N, C-alpha and C positions, 0 to 999 in steps of 0.2 A: 504493499500499499504505499502510495506517495503522501507525504505529509501535506496538510491543507495549507496552501499559499493562496490567499484570496485573490491576489492579483492575477495568479495563473489561472484560477477558476473561473475568474471574470472573463479573461481570455477565452476559456473554453466555452463559456456561456454565449459570449458573443458569436462564435463560430455556430454553436446551436441555433441561436436566434436568426442567423443568416439563412438557415434552411427552414424557416418557420412556415413557407409557403409550399415545401416539399415534404409531405407527411413521412414518407418512407426514408428520405434522407435525414429527416430530423430524428426518427426512431432509431436509426443506426447509430447517429451520432451520439444521442442520449445513452445508448448502451456503452458506446465507448468511454464516456466521461465516468459512468458509474463503475464500469470495470476498473477504470483508472484508480479509482478511490476505494475499491473493494478491499476489504481487510482479510486477505487470503490466509493469513496464518494467525488470525485472532480466533480464540477458542471461547466459545459461549459457555456459561454454566449449564451443565446438564439438566437441573431442575427449571431453568428459565423457560417461561412460557413464549413460544415466538410470537412475535407481532402479527404476522399472518402465515397462513399455511400454503399460500401460493409461492412460486419460486421468488426469491428476493435476494438483494445485496445486502452485505454486511458493511454499512456506511459510517462514517463519522457523521454525528447528528446534524451539522451545519449545511452538509453538502446539498441535499434534496430541497430543504427549504430555502436555501440561497437561490437555487435554480429557479423555484417557484417565484420568489420575490422578484427577480431579475426579469422574469417573463412576463410578469403582471401587465405592464404598459401595452406590450404586443397583443395579449388577448383583448384588451379594450379596444385598442385601434383597428384591429383587424379580425372582426367577429367571424366572418364568413371563413376565413382561412383557419380561425381557431375551431370552429365547428368540425371542418374536415380533418384538423390535426387530432381533436378529441376523439373523433371516431377511430383513427389509426391507432392511438395509443391505447385505446380501451380493447383492441384486439391483441394486444401484447400479454404475454403469459407471466409477466414480471408484476409483482406487487407495485413497485415504484412507478412504473409506467401508468398503472391504474390511477394511483394517488396523483400523479401530475395531471391526469386527464380531469380528475375531479377539480383540482385547483385552477386549472385553466377555465373550466366552465363556471365556477363560482366568481370567476372575474370578468365574465360577459357582461356587456352592458344591458340594461334593463330593457331595451329594444328587442333583445332576443329572448325575452322571458317565456313566451309561449313554447319557443322551440326547446328551451331549456327544461321547462315543466313537463314535455313530452318524453325528452330525453331521460330524465330522473324516472319518471314512471316506467318507461320501457326497461331501464337497466335493472329497476328493483324487481321485476317479474322474473329474472333469471336467479339460478342458484348462484350464490355469492359467498365468499369468504368473509367472515364477520368483520375483519378488519377494512374490507373495502365497502361494506354496507356503512360503516362508521363514517368514512371519508366522503362517501356519495351525500350523506345527509348533513354532515358538517361543513363540508368544503363546496360541494355543488350548488347547495341550496344558499350560499351567501348573500348573493345579490338579491335574489327572491326574497329572503328573510327581512334583509334592511330596507329595500325600495319598494316591494309589493308584497308585505306580510300576509294580506288577506289571500292572495293566490296560493302562496306556500299553505297556509292554512286549509284551504280548500282541496288541495292535492292530498295533503294529510287525511282528510275526511273521506275524500274518494277512495283511498287505499283501506282505510278502515271499515268501510261499509261495502266494500267488494264483496263479492260471493266467493272468491278465490281465498284459500288459506293463505298462500304466499303473500298476496297483497296486504291481508290483514296483518300479518306478522310485521311486515314492513311498515305498516302505518301505526302500530303500536310503539314500535322502535322510534320512530320518527316523534311520535306524540310525547314520549318520556323525555325527549331532548327539547320539545317545544314548550312544554309547561313552564320550566324555570325562568324563561324569559318573557312570559306573556303576561298581559295586564290582568290583574285580579277579576275585571268584569268578563274575562273570557273563560274563566274556570267551569262556570255553570254549563258551558256547551261542551266542554271536555267530559265532564261527569256523564252528560247525557249520551256521549259517543260510546262510553266503556260500559255503561250499565248493561246492556244486553250481554257483553263478555261475562260480566260478574254473576248474571243470573244462569249463564249457560251450564249445562251438565258436561260439556265437552271440556276437558282439561289440557288439549293439546297447545292451547294458546297461554296457558298460565305463566310460562317462562318469560313471556313478552308483556303479559299484562301486570306483573309485580313491579317492574321499575316505574311504570306508569302511577302506580297507586303510591309509591315511594315518593316521586315527585311531586304529586298532588299534596300529599300529607305535609311535605316540606313547605308548601306554599300556603295551605290552609287546614290545619288540624281539624278545627269546628266542621267545616263543610265536608270534610272527606269522612269524618265519623258520622256523620248525618247520613251520607251516601251509603255507607257500608251497612249501617243499622236498618236503613229503609230497605236495601236489598234483601238483608236477612229475614224482614218482615214480609216480604213479598214472595219467598222462596220455600217450598217444602222439601228442597232437595239437600241431603246431609252433604253432598259433594260441595256445594255453595259455602256452607260453614267450615268445612276443612279448608277451603282455599281462602277464606277471610282470615282463617287463624293464623295463616302464614303472614299476614299483614300487621300483626299486632305489634312487631317490633319497631314498626315506623312511627307509632304513637306514644304520647306521653300519658300521664293520668291527668285528669280522669278519663279522658277519651278512651284508653286503652280497657279500662274497666267496663265502660259502657258497651263496647264491641263485643267484649268477651261475655258479658251479660245477655246481649242479644243472640249470641251464638248459642249459649245454653238454653235460651228460651224459644229457639227456633222450632217451630211445629214441624216434625220430619214425618211424612206419609211413609206407611209400612214398606210399600214396594221399591223406595229408594234406599233402604239400607243395604 
């Protein structure tokens, strides 16, 4: 591995930027740069959880973020070229290429909003590495969340209310990340979105629902307690009580005790045991 010399790295990025209108040439040059900085002799700890299960480089932390920052003006100034480049990098089987694609997407001007929304929706229908899901939601949605937050909220709603399980999973992941920065007056809508999942006897989405409850409880303990107690009152399914019991750790007293009391008082139909 070569030591990081920012002057040299900037020169390499300048060469990369010169290929911005040549997606295949850009892709090849991108890999040449990352191979140059790859730590071939670096030994990772055996117990360390990999960032991604896709093929990936072992890079010093600054390399990829510096490339992304330096390319930002190009993605803003040349949106059509950026869209073609994003498509090319998405086909790459390395994690870093996918991350760069999402970063470029997040830098696109608001005029590309509709194309970007459709791109994100389409990408999220695919089987994806968790790290890639995270950067799609964090990076690719950046301009949308800043400039047209309602359009992003509408996309999350579309995913959640899809009939496809994959879309619902992605919608719940996106909602868990949307809640912390949302105005308090939007929380009632989010509660209504997840009510059906809380009442469902299907446990396949529980893994994705739990972070949403944690985020909502962090924003409003009182309203979240009310929602869960209301769900318990409306359900005769023992699986609903079991699901909600897992959420107790997100609540402080006296809310925790109220939820627990509602679980104990839940009326269970015999055929649901």
